[in-house]
py3Dmol code that shows the C-alpha trace and the ligand (Angstrom):
import py3Dmol

protein = """\
ATOM      1  CA  MET A   1     -41.855 -21.831 -12.861  1.00  0.00           C
ATOM      2  CA  TYR A   2     -40.580 -18.331 -12.375  1.00  0.00           C
ATOM      3  CA  ASN A   3     -40.588 -18.593  -8.627  1.00  0.00           C
ATOM      4  CA  ARG A   4     -39.902 -15.909  -6.069  1.00  0.00           C
ATOM      5  CA  ARG A   5     -36.368 -17.093  -5.369  1.00  0.00           C
ATOM      6  CA  LYS A   6     -35.471 -16.918  -9.027  1.00  0.00           C
ATOM      7  CA  PHE A   7     -37.015 -13.441  -9.234  1.00  0.00           C
ATOM      8  CA  ILE A   8     -34.901 -12.269  -6.314  1.00  0.00           C
ATOM      9  CA  GLN A   9     -31.779 -13.760  -7.900  1.00  0.00           C
ATOM     10  CA  THR A  10     -32.526 -12.124 -11.248  1.00  0.00           C
ATOM     11  CA  THR A  11     -33.190  -8.727  -9.671  1.00  0.00           C
ATOM     12  CA  ALA A  12     -30.043  -8.952  -7.584  1.00  0.00           C
ATOM     13  CA  LEU A  13     -28.033  -9.841 -10.668  1.00  0.00           C
ATOM     14  CA  SER A  14     -29.378  -7.007 -12.760  1.00  0.00           C
ATOM     15  CA  ALA A  15     -28.836  -4.578  -9.872  1.00  0.00           C
ATOM     16  CA  ALA A  16     -25.236  -5.773  -9.680  1.00  0.00           C
ATOM     17  CA  ALA A  17     -24.854  -5.395 -13.444  1.00  0.00           C
ATOM     18  CA  VAL A  18     -26.163  -1.813 -13.310  1.00  0.00           C
ATOM     19  CA  ALA A  19     -23.841  -1.019 -10.420  1.00  0.00           C
ATOM     20  CA  LEU A  20     -20.901  -2.523 -12.284  1.00  0.00           C
ATOM     21  CA  SER A  21     -21.592  -0.620 -15.458  1.00  0.00           C
ATOM     22  CA  LYS A  22     -21.952   2.546 -13.374  1.00  0.00           C
ATOM     23  CA  ALA A  23     -18.557   1.856 -11.849  1.00  0.00           C
ATOM     24  CA  CYS A  24     -17.026   1.243 -15.259  1.00  0.00           C
ATOM     25  CA  THR A  25     -18.167   4.336 -17.134  1.00  0.00           C
ATOM     26  CA  THR A  26     -16.524   7.688 -16.556  1.00  0.00           C
ATOM     27  CA  LYS A  27     -18.497  10.892 -16.966  1.00  0.00           C
ATOM     28  CA  SER A  28     -16.634  11.575 -20.204  1.00  0.00           C
ATOM     29  CA  GLY A  29     -16.878   7.913 -21.217  1.00  0.00           C
ATOM     30  CA  SER A  30     -13.114   7.708 -21.704  1.00  0.00           C
ATOM     31  CA  VAL A  31     -10.556   5.618 -19.851  1.00  0.00           C
ATOM     32  CA  ASN A  32      -7.497   7.291 -18.329  1.00  0.00           C
ATOM     33  CA  GLN A  33      -4.721   4.817 -19.068  1.00  0.00           C
ATOM     34  CA  PRO A  34      -1.929   4.234 -18.478  1.00  0.00           C
ATOM     35  CA  ILE A  35      -1.786   5.624 -14.963  1.00  0.00           C
ATOM     36  CA  VAL A  36       0.082   4.887 -11.758  1.00  0.00           C
ATOM     37  CA  ILE A  37      -0.697   6.185  -8.272  1.00  0.00           C
ATOM     38  CA  SER A  38       1.059   5.583  -4.970  1.00  0.00           C
ATOM     39  CA  THR A  39       0.910   6.570  -1.329  1.00  0.00           C
ATOM     40  CA  TRP A  40       2.659   9.587   0.194  1.00  0.00           C
ATOM     41  CA  ASP A  41       4.933  12.226  -1.328  1.00  0.00           C
ATOM     42  CA  PHE A  42       7.710   9.681  -1.801  1.00  0.00           C
ATOM     43  CA  GLY A  43       5.387   8.103  -4.368  1.00  0.00           C
ATOM     44  CA  VAL A  44       6.489  10.740  -6.907  1.00  0.00           C
ATOM     45  CA  ALA A  45       9.963   9.226  -7.340  1.00  0.00           C
ATOM     46  CA  ALA A  46       8.524   5.704  -7.314  1.00  0.00           C
ATOM     47  CA  ASN A  47       5.880   6.586  -9.923  1.00  0.00           C
ATOM     48  CA  ALA A  48       8.617   7.963 -12.197  1.00  0.00           C
ATOM     49  CA  ASP A  49      10.209   4.523 -12.442  1.00  0.00           C
ATOM     50  CA  ALA A  50       6.842   2.829 -12.883  1.00  0.00           C
ATOM     51  CA  TRP A  51       6.054   5.308 -15.661  1.00  0.00           C
ATOM     52  CA  LYS A  52       9.156   4.262 -17.621  1.00  0.00           C
ATOM     53  CA  VAL A  53       7.426   0.882 -18.005  1.00  0.00           C
ATOM     54  CA  LEU A  54       3.871   2.133 -18.515  1.00  0.00           C
ATOM     55  CA  SER A  55       4.733   4.826 -21.061  1.00  0.00           C
ATOM     56  CA  THR A  56       6.412   2.244 -23.288  1.00  0.00           C
ATOM     57  CA  ASN A  57       3.374  -0.062 -23.259  1.00  0.00           C
ATOM     58  CA  GLY A  58       4.853  -2.266 -20.546  1.00  0.00           C
ATOM     59  CA  LYS A  59       2.882  -4.311 -18.060  1.00  0.00           C
ATOM     60  CA  ALA A  60       1.335  -2.912 -14.893  1.00  0.00           C
ATOM     61  CA  LEU A  61       2.978  -5.732 -12.927  1.00  0.00           C
ATOM     62  CA  ASP A  62       6.488  -4.727 -14.060  1.00  0.00           C
ATOM     63  CA  ALA A  63       5.637  -1.091 -13.451  1.00  0.00           C
ATOM     64  CA  VAL A  64       4.599  -1.548  -9.816  1.00  0.00           C
ATOM     65  CA  GLU A  65       7.594  -3.730  -9.005  1.00  0.00           C
ATOM     66  CA  ASN A  66       9.997  -1.213 -10.582  1.00  0.00           C
ATOM     67  CA  GLY A  67       8.234   1.668  -8.895  1.00  0.00           C
ATOM     68  CA  VAL A  68       8.185   0.527  -5.287  1.00  0.00           C
ATOM     69  CA  LYS A  69      11.812  -0.632  -5.530  1.00  0.00           C
ATOM     70  CA  VAL A  70      12.747   3.055  -5.592  1.00  0.00           C
ATOM     71  CA  ALA A  71      11.244   3.535  -2.125  1.00  0.00           C
ATOM     72  CA  GLU A  72      12.766   0.270  -0.877  1.00  0.00           C
ATOM     73  CA  ALA A  73      16.251   1.416  -1.903  1.00  0.00           C
ATOM     74  CA  ASP A  74      15.874   4.976  -0.585  1.00  0.00           C
ATOM     75  CA  VAL A  75      18.016   5.249   2.513  1.00  0.00           C
ATOM     76  CA  LYS A  76      16.195   8.401   3.627  1.00  0.00           C
ATOM     77  CA  ASN A  77      12.873   6.603   3.684  1.00  0.00           C
ATOM     78  CA  GLN A  78      12.657   5.192   7.195  1.00  0.00           C
ATOM     79  CA  SER A  79       9.409   3.313   6.733  1.00  0.00           C
ATOM     80  CA  VAL A  80      10.183   1.140   3.706  1.00  0.00           C
ATOM     81  CA  GLY A  81      13.035  -1.248   2.864  1.00  0.00           C
ATOM     82  CA  TYR A  82      16.682  -0.299   3.379  1.00  0.00           C
ATOM     83  CA  GLY A  83      16.984   2.254   6.187  1.00  0.00           C
ATOM     84  CA  GLY A  84      13.578   1.320   7.628  1.00  0.00           C
ATOM     85  CA  LEU A  85      13.149   1.737  11.374  1.00  0.00           C
ATOM     86  CA  PRO A  86      13.685  -1.554  13.196  1.00  0.00           C
ATOM     87  CA  ASP A  87      11.505  -3.506  15.565  1.00  0.00           C
ATOM     88  CA  ARG A  88      11.740  -3.414  19.377  1.00  0.00           C
ATOM     89  CA  ASP A  89      14.862  -5.606  19.238  1.00  0.00           C
ATOM     90  CA  GLY A  90      16.659  -3.435  16.692  1.00  0.00           C
ATOM     91  CA  ILE A  91      16.006  -5.764  13.743  1.00  0.00           C
ATOM     92  CA  VAL A  92      14.664  -4.469  10.417  1.00  0.00           C
ATOM     93  CA  THR A  93      11.923  -6.824   9.211  1.00  0.00           C
ATOM     94  CA  LEU A  94      10.171  -6.204   5.906  1.00  0.00           C
ATOM     95  CA  ASP A  95       6.690  -7.065   4.610  1.00  0.00           C
ATOM     96  CA  ALA A  96       5.609  -6.877   0.960  1.00  0.00           C
ATOM     97  CA  CYS A  97       3.048  -8.193  -1.487  1.00  0.00           C
ATOM     98  CA  ILE A  98       2.211  -7.941  -5.159  1.00  0.00           C
ATOM     99  CA  MET A  99      -0.901  -8.816  -7.189  1.00  0.00           C
ATOM    100  CA  ASP A 100      -1.653  -8.894 -10.911  1.00  0.00           C
ATOM    101  CA  HIS A 101      -4.695  -8.698 -13.195  1.00  0.00           C
ATOM    102  CA  LEU A 102      -5.229 -12.462 -13.106  1.00  0.00           C
ATOM    103  CA  SER A 103      -5.400 -12.473  -9.283  1.00  0.00           C
ATOM    104  CA  ASN A 104      -1.973 -14.064  -9.065  1.00  0.00           C
ATOM    105  CA  CYS A 105      -0.316 -12.861  -5.905  1.00  0.00           C
ATOM    106  CA  GLY A 106       2.755 -13.323  -3.732  1.00  0.00           C
ATOM    107  CA  ALA A 107       3.935 -12.030  -0.362  1.00  0.00           C
ATOM    108  CA  VAL A 108       6.827 -12.101   2.052  1.00  0.00           C
ATOM    109  CA  LEU A 109       6.388 -11.488   5.760  1.00  0.00           C
ATOM    110  CA  ALA A 110       9.021 -10.439   8.293  1.00  0.00           C
ATOM    111  CA  LEU A 111      11.820 -10.867   5.779  1.00  0.00           C
ATOM    112  CA  GLU A 112      15.255  -9.819   7.071  1.00  0.00           C
ATOM    113  CA  GLN A 113      18.431  -8.638   5.322  1.00  0.00           C
ATOM    114  CA  ILE A 114      17.009  -8.435   1.797  1.00  0.00           C
ATOM    115  CA  LYS A 115      16.748  -4.972   0.278  1.00  0.00           C
ATOM    116  CA  HIS A 116      13.959  -5.677  -2.211  1.00  0.00           C
ATOM    117  CA  PRO A 117      11.211  -7.727  -0.571  1.00  0.00           C
ATOM    118  CA  ILE A 118       8.827  -6.832  -3.404  1.00  0.00           C
ATOM    119  CA  SER A 119      10.958  -8.762  -5.895  1.00  0.00           C
ATOM    120  CA  VAL A 120      11.031 -11.760  -3.566  1.00  0.00           C
ATOM    121  CA  ALA A 121       7.222 -11.520  -3.252  1.00  0.00           C
ATOM    122  CA  ARG A 122       6.946 -11.552  -7.041  1.00  0.00           C
ATOM    123  CA  LEU A 123       9.060 -14.700  -7.225  1.00  0.00           C
ATOM    124  CA  VAL A 124       6.920 -16.365  -4.543  1.00  0.00           C
ATOM    125  CA  MET A 125       4.008 -15.665  -6.891  1.00  0.00           C
ATOM    126  CA  GLU A 126       5.761 -16.839 -10.034  1.00  0.00           C
ATOM    127  CA  LYS A 127       7.956 -19.693  -8.881  1.00  0.00           C
ATOM    128  CA  THR A 128       6.143 -21.398  -6.014  1.00  0.00           C
ATOM    129  CA  PRO A 129       2.693 -22.932  -5.547  1.00  0.00           C
ATOM    130  CA  HIS A 130       2.254 -20.624  -2.501  1.00  0.00           C
ATOM    131  CA  VAL A 131       1.113 -17.083  -1.844  1.00  0.00           C
ATOM    132  CA  MET A 132       3.040 -16.236   1.341  1.00  0.00           C
ATOM    133  CA  LEU A 133       6.461 -17.050   2.773  1.00  0.00           C
ATOM    134  CA  ALA A 134       7.494 -15.798   6.202  1.00  0.00           C
ATOM    135  CA  GLY A 135      10.655 -15.201   8.229  1.00  0.00           C
ATOM    136  CA  ASP A 136      13.474 -17.726   7.831  1.00  0.00           C
ATOM    137  CA  GLY A 137      11.655 -19.571   5.058  1.00  0.00           C
ATOM    138  CA  ALA A 138      11.259 -16.358   3.065  1.00  0.00           C
ATOM    139  CA  LEU A 139      14.958 -15.578   3.569  1.00  0.00           C
ATOM    140  CA  GLN A 140      15.981 -19.091   2.522  1.00  0.00           C
ATOM    141  CA  PHE A 141      13.874 -18.781  -0.637  1.00  0.00           C
ATOM    142  CA  ALA A 142      15.324 -15.322  -1.410  1.00  0.00           C
ATOM    143  CA  LEU A 143      18.893 -16.635  -1.084  1.00  0.00           C
ATOM    144  CA  GLU A 144      18.065 -19.618  -3.301  1.00  0.00           C
ATOM    145  CA  GLN A 145      16.791 -17.143  -5.900  1.00  0.00           C
ATOM    146  CA  GLY A 146      20.102 -15.283  -5.862  1.00  0.00           C
ATOM    147  CA  PHE A 147      19.327 -12.332  -3.576  1.00  0.00           C
ATOM    148  CA  LYS A 148      22.217 -11.231  -1.341  1.00  0.00           C
ATOM    149  CA  LYS A 149      22.070 -10.582   2.400  1.00  0.00           C
ATOM    150  CA  GLU A 150      22.659  -6.953   3.362  1.00  0.00           C
ATOM    151  CA  ASN A 151      22.614  -5.005   6.588  1.00  0.00           C
ATOM    152  CA  LEU A 152      19.459  -2.903   6.332  1.00  0.00           C
ATOM    153  CA  LEU A 153      19.857  -1.005   9.618  1.00  0.00           C
ATOM    154  CA  THR A 154      21.412   2.365   8.807  1.00  0.00           C
ATOM    155  CA  GLU A 155      23.225   4.520  11.350  1.00  0.00           C
ATOM    156  CA  SER A 156      20.385   7.010  11.486  1.00  0.00           C
ATOM    157  CA  SER A 157      17.709   4.335  12.059  1.00  0.00           C
ATOM    158  CA  LYS A 158      19.932   2.708  14.688  1.00  0.00           C
ATOM    159  CA  LYS A 159      20.258   6.062  16.464  1.00  0.00           C
ATOM    160  CA  ALA A 160      16.496   6.588  16.384  1.00  0.00           C
ATOM    161  CA  TRP A 161      15.976   3.115  17.867  1.00  0.00           C
ATOM    162  CA  GLU A 162      18.583   3.713  20.605  1.00  0.00           C
ATOM    163  CA  LYS A 163      16.804   6.913  21.474  1.00  0.00           C
ATOM    164  CA  TRP A 164      13.460   5.104  21.552  1.00  0.00           C
ATOM    165  CA  LEU A 165      14.955   2.467  23.868  1.00  0.00           C
ATOM    166  CA  LYS A 166      15.314   5.109  26.595  1.00  0.00           C
ATOM    167  CA  THR A 167      11.558   5.091  27.095  1.00  0.00           C
ATOM    168  CA  ALA A 168      10.741   1.964  25.056  1.00  0.00           C
ATOM    169  CA  LYS A 169       7.144   3.125  24.762  1.00  0.00           C
ATOM    170  CA  TYR A 170       5.272   1.778  21.742  1.00  0.00           C
ATOM    171  CA  SER A 171       3.025   4.589  20.633  1.00  0.00           C
ATOM    172  CA  PRO A 172       2.388   4.798  16.927  1.00  0.00           C
ATOM    173  CA  THR A 173       1.803   8.448  16.115  1.00  0.00           C
ATOM    174  CA  SER A 174      -0.041   9.818  13.125  1.00  0.00           C
ATOM    175  CA  ASN A 175       1.915  10.824  10.114  1.00  0.00           C
ATOM    176  CA  ILE A 176       3.279  14.304  10.272  1.00  0.00           C
ATOM    177  CA  GLU A 177       3.485  16.511   7.209  1.00  0.00           C
ATOM    178  CA  ASN A 178       6.154  14.901   5.067  1.00  0.00           C
ATOM    179  CA  LYS A 179       7.840  18.153   4.115  1.00  0.00           C
ATOM    180  CA  LEU A 180       8.254  19.106   7.754  1.00  0.00           C
ATOM    181  CA  TYR A 181       9.737  15.695   8.401  1.00  0.00           C
ATOM    182  CA  ASP A 182      12.060  15.854   5.405  1.00  0.00           C
ATOM    183  CA  ASN A 183      13.332  19.256   6.479  1.00  0.00           C
ATOM    184  CA  ALA A 184      13.832  18.089  10.045  1.00  0.00           C
ATOM    185  CA  LEU A 185      15.640  14.984   8.821  1.00  0.00           C
ATOM    186  CA  LYS A 186      17.963  17.010   6.627  1.00  0.00           C
ATOM    187  CA  ALA A 187      18.673  19.551   9.369  1.00  0.00           C
ATOM    188  CA  ALA A 188      19.318  17.226  12.298  1.00  0.00           C
ATOM    189  CA  PRO A 189      18.289  13.597  12.110  1.00  0.00           C
ATOM    190  CA  GLU A 190      19.445  12.979  15.678  1.00  0.00           C
ATOM    191  CA  LYS A 191      16.865  15.458  16.943  1.00  0.00           C
ATOM    192  CA  LEU A 192      13.899  13.555  15.559  1.00  0.00           C
ATOM    193  CA  PRO A 193      11.985  11.853  18.321  1.00  0.00           C
ATOM    194  CA  GLY A 194      12.406   8.128  18.038  1.00  0.00           C
ATOM    195  CA  ASN A 195       8.708   7.429  17.801  1.00  0.00           C
ATOM    196  CA  GLN A 196       7.720  10.122  15.354  1.00  0.00           C
ATOM    197  CA  TYR A 197       6.730   9.337  11.772  1.00  0.00           C
ATOM    198  CA  ASN A 198       6.972   5.716  12.648  1.00  0.00           C
ATOM    199  CA  HIS A 199       4.740   4.340   9.958  1.00  0.00           C
ATOM    200  CA  ASP A 200       4.144   4.992   6.246  1.00  0.00           C
ATOM    201  CA  THR A 201       4.047   2.298   3.623  1.00  0.00           C
ATOM    202  CA  ILE A 202       4.333   2.582  -0.123  1.00  0.00           C
ATOM    203  CA  GLY A 203       1.296   1.107  -1.832  1.00  0.00           C
ATOM    204  CA  MET A 204       1.193   1.463  -5.618  1.00  0.00           C
ATOM    205  CA  LEU A 205      -1.600   0.785  -8.137  1.00  0.00           C
ATOM    206  CA  ALA A 206      -1.190   0.847 -11.920  1.00  0.00           C
ATOM    207  CA  LEU A 207      -3.408   0.493 -14.975  1.00  0.00           C
ATOM    208  CA  ASP A 208      -1.421  -0.229 -18.130  1.00  0.00           C
ATOM    209  CA  SER A 209      -2.143   0.563 -21.766  1.00  0.00           C
ATOM    210  CA  HIS A 210      -3.535  -2.956 -22.237  1.00  0.00           C
ATOM    211  CA  GLY A 211      -6.224  -2.213 -19.651  1.00  0.00           C
ATOM    212  CA  ASN A 212      -4.720  -4.427 -16.953  1.00  0.00           C
ATOM    213  CA  LEU A 213      -4.296  -3.542 -13.295  1.00  0.00           C
ATOM    214  CA  ALA A 214      -1.590  -4.542 -10.820  1.00  0.00           C
ATOM    215  CA  GLY A 215      -0.537  -3.423  -7.352  1.00  0.00           C
ATOM    216  CA  ALA A 216       2.373  -3.625  -4.938  1.00  0.00           C
ATOM    217  CA  CYS A 217       2.741  -2.789  -1.280  1.00  0.00           C
ATOM    218  CA  THR A 218       5.984  -2.765   0.737  1.00  0.00           C
ATOM    219  CA  THR A 219       6.981  -1.579   4.209  1.00  0.00           C
ATOM    220  CA  SER A 220       9.227  -1.985   7.204  1.00  0.00           C
ATOM    221  CA  GLY A 221       6.014  -1.896   9.223  1.00  0.00           C
ATOM    222  CA  MET A 222       5.372  -0.093  12.471  1.00  0.00           C
ATOM    223  CA  ALA A 223       8.597   1.103  14.042  1.00  0.00           C
ATOM    224  CA  TYR A 224       9.547  -0.639  17.304  1.00  0.00           C
ATOM    225  CA  LYS A 225       6.874  -3.311  16.850  1.00  0.00           C
ATOM    226  CA  LEU A 226       7.263  -6.641  18.631  1.00  0.00           C
ATOM    227  CA  HIS A 227       9.646  -8.927  16.784  1.00  0.00           C
ATOM    228  CA  GLY A 228       7.528 -11.044  14.431  1.00  0.00           C
ATOM    229  CA  ARG A 229       4.619  -8.607  14.205  1.00  0.00           C
ATOM    230  CA  ILE A 230       2.982  -8.508  10.778  1.00  0.00           C
ATOM    231  CA  GLY A 231       0.736  -5.674   9.689  1.00  0.00           C
ATOM    232  CA  ASP A 232      -1.671  -5.325   6.806  1.00  0.00           C
ATOM    233  CA  SER A 233       0.850  -4.565   4.085  1.00  0.00           C
ATOM    234  CA  PRO A 234       1.737  -8.124   2.971  1.00  0.00           C
ATOM    235  CA  ILE A 235      -1.808  -9.435   3.466  1.00  0.00           C
ATOM    236  CA  ILE A 236      -3.788  -9.714   0.240  1.00  0.00           C
ATOM    237  CA  GLY A 237      -7.178  -8.086   0.827  1.00  0.00           C
ATOM    238  CA  ALA A 238      -5.891  -5.946   3.695  1.00  0.00           C
ATOM    239  CA  GLY A 239      -2.882  -3.914   2.490  1.00  0.00           C
ATOM    240  CA  LEU A 240      -3.548  -4.523  -1.204  1.00  0.00           C
ATOM    241  CA  TYR A 241      -6.212  -5.920  -3.463  1.00  0.00           C
ATOM    242  CA  ILE A 242      -6.704  -6.003  -7.231  1.00  0.00           C
ATOM    243  CA  ASP A 243      -9.734  -7.143  -9.196  1.00  0.00           C
ATOM    244  CA  ASN A 244      -9.216  -6.565 -12.884  1.00  0.00           C
ATOM    245  CA  GLU A 245     -12.965  -6.187 -13.505  1.00  0.00           C
ATOM    246  CA  VAL A 246     -13.301  -3.362 -11.018  1.00  0.00           C
ATOM    247  CA  GLY A 247     -10.109  -1.724  -9.699  1.00  0.00           C
ATOM    248  CA  GLY A 248      -7.485  -1.866  -7.007  1.00  0.00           C
ATOM    249  CA  ALA A 249      -6.875  -0.497  -3.541  1.00  0.00           C
ATOM    250  CA  THR A 250      -4.035  -0.212  -1.073  1.00  0.00           C
ATOM    251  CA  ALA A 251      -3.693   0.926   2.521  1.00  0.00           C
ATOM    252  CA  THR A 252      -1.310   2.709   4.845  1.00  0.00           C
ATOM    253  CA  GLY A 253      -1.400   3.463   8.542  1.00  0.00           C
ATOM    254  CA  VAL A 254      -1.945   1.261  11.573  1.00  0.00           C
ATOM    255  CA  GLY A 255      -2.137  -2.164   9.961  1.00  0.00           C
ATOM    256  CA  GLU A 256      -4.047  -3.891  12.748  1.00  0.00           C
ATOM    257  CA  GLU A 257      -7.119  -1.777  11.971  1.00  0.00           C
ATOM    258  CA  VAL A 258      -6.819  -2.445   8.247  1.00  0.00           C
ATOM    259  CA  VAL A 259      -6.577  -6.214   8.806  1.00  0.00           C
ATOM    260  CA  ARG A 260      -9.618  -6.223  11.126  1.00  0.00           C
ATOM    261  CA  ASN A 261     -11.689  -4.669   8.359  1.00  0.00           C
ATOM    262  CA  VAL A 262     -10.072  -6.398   5.343  1.00  0.00           C
ATOM    263  CA  GLY A 263      -9.679  -2.847   4.129  1.00  0.00           C
ATOM    264  CA  SER A 264      -8.450  -3.013   0.538  1.00  0.00           C
ATOM    265  CA  PHE A 265     -10.848  -5.801  -0.392  1.00  0.00           C
ATOM    266  CA  LEU A 266     -13.668  -3.751   1.076  1.00  0.00           C
ATOM    267  CA  VAL A 267     -12.699  -0.700  -0.984  1.00  0.00           C
ATOM    268  CA  VAL A 268     -12.676  -2.754  -4.199  1.00  0.00           C
ATOM    269  CA  GLU A 269     -16.016  -4.369  -3.382  1.00  0.00           C
ATOM    270  CA  LEU A 270     -17.532  -0.937  -2.725  1.00  0.00           C
ATOM    271  CA  MET A 271     -16.284   0.241  -6.125  1.00  0.00           C
ATOM    272  CA  ARG A 272     -17.934  -2.857  -7.615  1.00  0.00           C
ATOM    273  CA  GLN A 273     -21.202  -1.618  -6.129  1.00  0.00           C
ATOM    274  CA  GLY A 274     -20.831   1.722  -7.877  1.00  0.00           C
ATOM    275  CA  TYR A 275     -18.898   3.828  -5.370  1.00  0.00           C
ATOM    276  CA  SER A 276     -16.273   6.168  -6.812  1.00  0.00           C
ATOM    277  CA  PRO A 277     -12.704   5.468  -5.613  1.00  0.00           C
ATOM    278  CA  GLU A 278     -12.848   8.318  -3.075  1.00  0.00           C
ATOM    279  CA  GLU A 279     -16.307   7.340  -1.802  1.00  0.00           C
ATOM    280  CA  ALA A 280     -15.161   3.735  -1.403  1.00  0.00           C
ATOM    281  CA  CYS A 281     -12.060   4.790   0.554  1.00  0.00           C
ATOM    282  CA  LYS A 282     -14.190   7.067   2.731  1.00  0.00           C
ATOM    283  CA  GLU A 283     -16.700   4.325   3.511  1.00  0.00           C
ATOM    284  CA  ALA A 284     -13.876   1.943   4.491  1.00  0.00           C
ATOM    285  CA  VAL A 285     -12.401   4.612   6.778  1.00  0.00           C
ATOM    286  CA  MET A 286     -15.812   5.287   8.325  1.00  0.00           C
ATOM    287  CA  ARG A 287     -16.236   1.603   9.174  1.00  0.00           C
ATOM    288  CA  ILE A 288     -12.975   1.704  11.119  1.00  0.00           C
ATOM    289  CA  ILE A 289     -13.998   4.896  12.887  1.00  0.00           C
ATOM    290  CA  LYS A 290     -17.407   3.462  13.754  1.00  0.00           C
ATOM    291  CA  LYS A 291     -15.939   0.329  15.256  1.00  0.00           C
ATOM    292  CA  LYS A 292     -13.289   2.210  17.222  1.00  0.00           C
ATOM    293  CA  LYS A 293     -15.951   4.519  18.678  1.00  0.00           C
ATOM    294  CA  ASN A 294     -14.127   7.482  20.222  1.00  0.00           C
ATOM    295  CA  SER A 295     -10.599   6.192  20.110  1.00  0.00           C
ATOM    296  CA  THR A 296      -9.415   7.404  16.712  1.00  0.00           C
ATOM    297  CA  LYS A 297      -7.837  10.685  17.803  1.00  0.00           C
ATOM    298  CA  ASP A 298      -4.295   9.424  17.309  1.00  0.00           C
ATOM    299  CA  LEU A 299      -5.028   6.673  14.825  1.00  0.00           C
ATOM    300  CA  GLN A 300      -4.080   7.008  11.180  1.00  0.00           C
ATOM    301  CA  VAL A 301      -5.340   4.772   8.400  1.00  0.00           C
ATOM    302  CA  GLY A 302      -5.523   5.849   4.769  1.00  0.00           C
ATOM    303  CA  PHE A 303      -6.811   4.101   1.673  1.00  0.00           C
ATOM    304  CA  LEU A 304      -5.945   4.784  -1.952  1.00  0.00           C
ATOM    305  CA  ALA A 305      -7.956   3.395  -4.871  1.00  0.00           C
ATOM    306  CA  LEU A 306      -7.895   3.251  -8.658  1.00  0.00           C
ATOM    307  CA  ASN A 307     -10.731   1.975 -10.795  1.00  0.00           C
ATOM    308  CA  LYS A 308     -10.747   0.314 -14.183  1.00  0.00           C
ATOM    309  CA  ASN A 309     -11.294   3.682 -15.895  1.00  0.00           C
ATOM    310  CA  GLY A 310      -8.178   5.208 -14.389  1.00  0.00           C
ATOM    311  CA  GLU A 311     -10.184   7.280 -11.897  1.00  0.00           C
ATOM    312  CA  TYR A 312      -8.580   7.532  -8.478  1.00  0.00           C
ATOM    313  CA  GLY A 313      -9.283   8.728  -4.965  1.00  0.00           C
ATOM    314  CA  ALA A 314      -8.172   8.457  -1.366  1.00  0.00           C
ATOM    315  CA  TYR A 315      -9.407   9.029   2.142  1.00  0.00           C
ATOM    316  CA  ALA A 316      -7.768   8.914   5.568  1.00  0.00           C
ATOM    317  CA  ILE A 317      -8.730   9.274   9.198  1.00  0.00           C
ATOM    318  CA  GLN A 318      -6.209  12.040   9.896  1.00  0.00           C
ATOM    319  CA  LYS A 319      -5.019  14.995   7.856  1.00  0.00           C
ATOM    320  CA  GLY A 320      -1.643  14.767   6.160  1.00  0.00           C
ATOM    321  CA  PHE A 321      -2.172  11.719   3.963  1.00  0.00           C
ATOM    322  CA  SER A 322      -0.895  12.487   0.477  1.00  0.00           C
ATOM    323  CA  PHE A 323      -0.558  10.467  -2.677  1.00  0.00           C
ATOM    324  CA  ALA A 324       1.267  10.805  -5.982  1.00  0.00           C
ATOM    325  CA  VAL A 325      -0.264  10.495  -9.448  1.00  0.00           C
ATOM    326  CA  CYS A 326       1.421   9.970 -12.798  1.00  0.00           C
ATOM    327  CA  ASP A 327      -0.493   9.761 -16.076  1.00  0.00           C
ATOM    328  CA  ASN A 328      -0.400  11.223 -19.577  1.00  0.00           C
ATOM    329  CA  GLN A 329      -1.440  14.642 -18.255  1.00  0.00           C
ATOM    330  CA  LYS A 330       0.884  15.020 -15.295  1.00  0.00           C
ATOM    331  CA  GLN A 331       3.897  13.110 -14.131  1.00  0.00           C
ATOM    332  CA  ASP A 332       4.592  14.464 -10.679  1.00  0.00           C
ATOM    333  CA  LEU A 333       1.291  15.382  -9.135  1.00  0.00           C
ATOM    334  CA  ILE A 334       0.946  15.262  -5.355  1.00  0.00           C
ATOM    335  CA  VAL A 335      -2.622  15.203  -4.073  1.00  0.00           C
ATOM    336  CA  LYS A 336      -3.526  15.935  -0.491  1.00  0.00           C
ATOM    337  CA  GLY A 337      -5.948  13.160   0.402  1.00  0.00           C
ATOM    338  CA  LYS A 338      -9.207  14.117   2.112  1.00  0.00           C
ATOM    339  CA  SER A 339      -9.641  13.088   5.710  1.00  0.00           C
ATOM    340  CA  HIS A 340     -12.203  12.638   8.463  1.00  0.00           C
ATOM    341  CA  TYR A 341     -10.546  15.040  10.925  1.00  0.00           C
TER     342      TYR A 341
END
"""
ligand_1 = """\
9
LIG
N 0.462 -0.348 7.387
C 1.811 -0.536 7.838
C 1.840 -1.557 8.935
O 0.930 -1.594 9.749
C 2.453 0.707 8.300
C 2.125 1.962 7.534
O 1.554 1.970 6.486
O 2.418 3.039 7.955
O 2.802 -2.272 9.034
"""
view = py3Dmol.view(width=600, height=400)
view.addModel(protein, "pdb")
view.setStyle({"model": 0}, {"cartoon": {"style": "trace"}})
view.addModel(ligand_1, "xyz")
view.setStyle({"model": 1}, {"stick": {}})
view.zoomTo()
view.show()
């Protein structure tokens, strides 16, 4: 008997199928691949290394690992990897995760003294039965895999921390325009307030020429956080999510708010329902704003998304969120993301 329940199931399924096909067909009907996108202006340099892989028919997974390693190694980048601002106790602790088109994923949390947490995360994915390793266990695994301990606290990050210690007030501020920051850093790093520009993660999403997606996300987390604090960045579904049928998303900003809303998973699920990447990012941002009521004045969260057709978009609470795009048309594009305020 074609009962009511079955009817509801069938209608829901066909509605989902329509939504999915809507999400998977561009206006022109073509797919923009390969493509790589990543958060913030520093994504341009990272995309360039990812592109070396993508433009030679390499895999999205290799591309995103190669790409974000550029930001991890960049001493001037004080929010990712080597040179990252430390926690309250002056210790640099790194979070990273990676995910491929088969939903394989790996993450390291609060990893110390290892310059490339993303590569350790990839090995967690490939060489262990686990998804996440944290703290001492993550370090032990990294050393077993041949990584070398390094001091990640640079003189300039140490100075910024010492300055912060004078007030020791934890107040994550919104991103400031990156160019202004870069200029200020070049001119007089010691003059930068210790708590300014104290968060900005690199999240990268790639679609390769085989039609497969992968993503990576890596950060030193919120500057001057409590020792042991973990944000969204190494949490699959929060800081990063990939579904090869639909697309991928990544997040930056105050991680606690992203975790509470399982942000990147939400963005991907919205794209599954037919939202464009920008609309999906906007809806995820609006949920955070709605829940926080009137207390989002100084809060920054931004989402970046890429769908299966190579269409991309972003949305943030505050102005100033940028992202970098690299595809066959343009290799060093910086897009100013739209924002609520
Ligand atoms: N989301 C990161 C964290 O909360 C920081 C950032 O992206 O700025 O650790």
